[in-house]
C-alpha positions as CSV (number, residue, x, y, z in Angstrom):
1,M,-84.8,45.2,28.3
2,S,-81.2,46.2,27.6
3,Y,-79.3,45.4,24.2
4,N,-75.5,45.4,23.6
5,A,-74.9,48.2,21.0
6,A,-72.7,45.9,19.1
7,I,-75.6,43.6,18.2
8,I,-78.0,46.1,17.0
9,R,-75.8,48.5,15.1
10,P,-75.7,48.2,11.3
11,L,-72.9,45.9,9.7
12,P,-69.9,47.3,8.1
13,K,-70.3,47.9,4.5
14,G,-69.6,44.8,2.5
15,N,-70.2,42.5,5.6
16,K,-72.9,40.1,5.4
17,P,-75.2,39.0,8.1
18,M,-74.9,35.5,9.7
19,S,-78.3,34.5,8.0
20,S,-76.6,34.8,4.6
21,H,-74.1,32.0,5.6
22,P,-76.1,28.8,5.7
23,L,-75.5,25.6,7.4
24,V,-74.3,23.4,4.7
25,H,-73.0,20.0,6.6
26,I,-73.0,18.8,10.2
27,E,-71.0,16.1,11.9
28,I,-72.5,14.4,14.8
29,A,-70.3,12.4,17.0
30,S,-71.2,8.6,17.5
31,T,-69.6,5.7,19.2
32,D,-71.1,3.4,16.6
33,P,-71.9,5.3,13.4
34,A,-73.6,2.4,11.7
35,A,-76.1,2.1,14.5
36,S,-76.5,6.0,14.5
37,A,-77.1,5.8,10.7
38,K,-79.6,3.1,11.1
39,F,-81.5,4.8,13.8
40,Y,-81.8,8.3,12.3
41,G,-82.2,6.8,8.7
42,E,-85.4,4.9,9.9
43,V,-86.7,7.7,12.2
44,F,-86.3,10.7,9.8
45,G,-85.9,8.8,6.4
46,W,-82.3,10.1,5.8
47,K,-80.5,8.6,3.1
48,I,-77.3,6.9,4.2
49,E,-74.1,6.3,2.5
50,V,-70.9,4.8,3.8
51,D,-67.7,5.5,2.3
52,Q,-65.7,2.4,3.0
53,Q,-62.0,4.1,2.1
54,F,-62.6,6.4,4.9
55,D,-65.0,4.7,7.3
56,Y,-67.1,7.6,7.0
57,T,-71.0,7.4,7.2
58,Q,-72.9,10.2,5.6
59,F,-76.4,11.2,5.6
60,E,-78.7,13.3,3.3
61,A,-81.5,15.0,5.0
62,E,-84.4,16.2,2.6
63,G,-84.9,19.7,2.7
64,G,-81.9,20.4,5.2
65,P,-78.2,20.0,5.4
66,G,-76.5,16.6,4.9
67,G,-73.8,15.5,7.1
68,A,-72.1,12.6,8.6
69,F,-71.5,10.4,12.0
70,S,-67.9,10.8,13.0
71,K,-66.4,8.0,15.1
72,V,-65.8,8.9,18.7
73,D,-61.9,8.7,19.3
74,D,-61.7,10.7,22.6
75,Q,-59.1,13.1,20.7
76,M,-60.5,14.9,18.0
77,V,-64.1,13.6,18.3
78,K,-65.6,13.6,21.7
79,P,-68.7,12.1,22.8
80,G,-71.6,14.4,22.4
81,S,-69.9,16.8,20.0
82,I,-71.3,18.4,17.0
83,L,-69.4,20.1,14.4
84,P,-71.3,22.4,12.1
85,Y,-70.0,23.6,8.6
86,I,-71.1,27.0,7.5
87,G,-70.9,28.0,3.9
88,T,-68.9,31.2,3.0
89,D,-68.1,33.2,0.1
């Protein structure tokens, strides 16, 4: 088995491995955020909250990152897209 040397060499001093930067939020594209929220809320027990001002359907997943269902607009949000947010320093 062969490995890329860039993958197995130590990180430069002061740099943190990716594992120390957690996933903090995830946006899931949906053509119908309300229906997606209802489905996932029932299946996984996610707490759902809708921000009417921004038409933004959010979820809170116990033990994991929360997120939102972004409405597909075929410009910024494409069908099937997922946008993860990763915590940084």
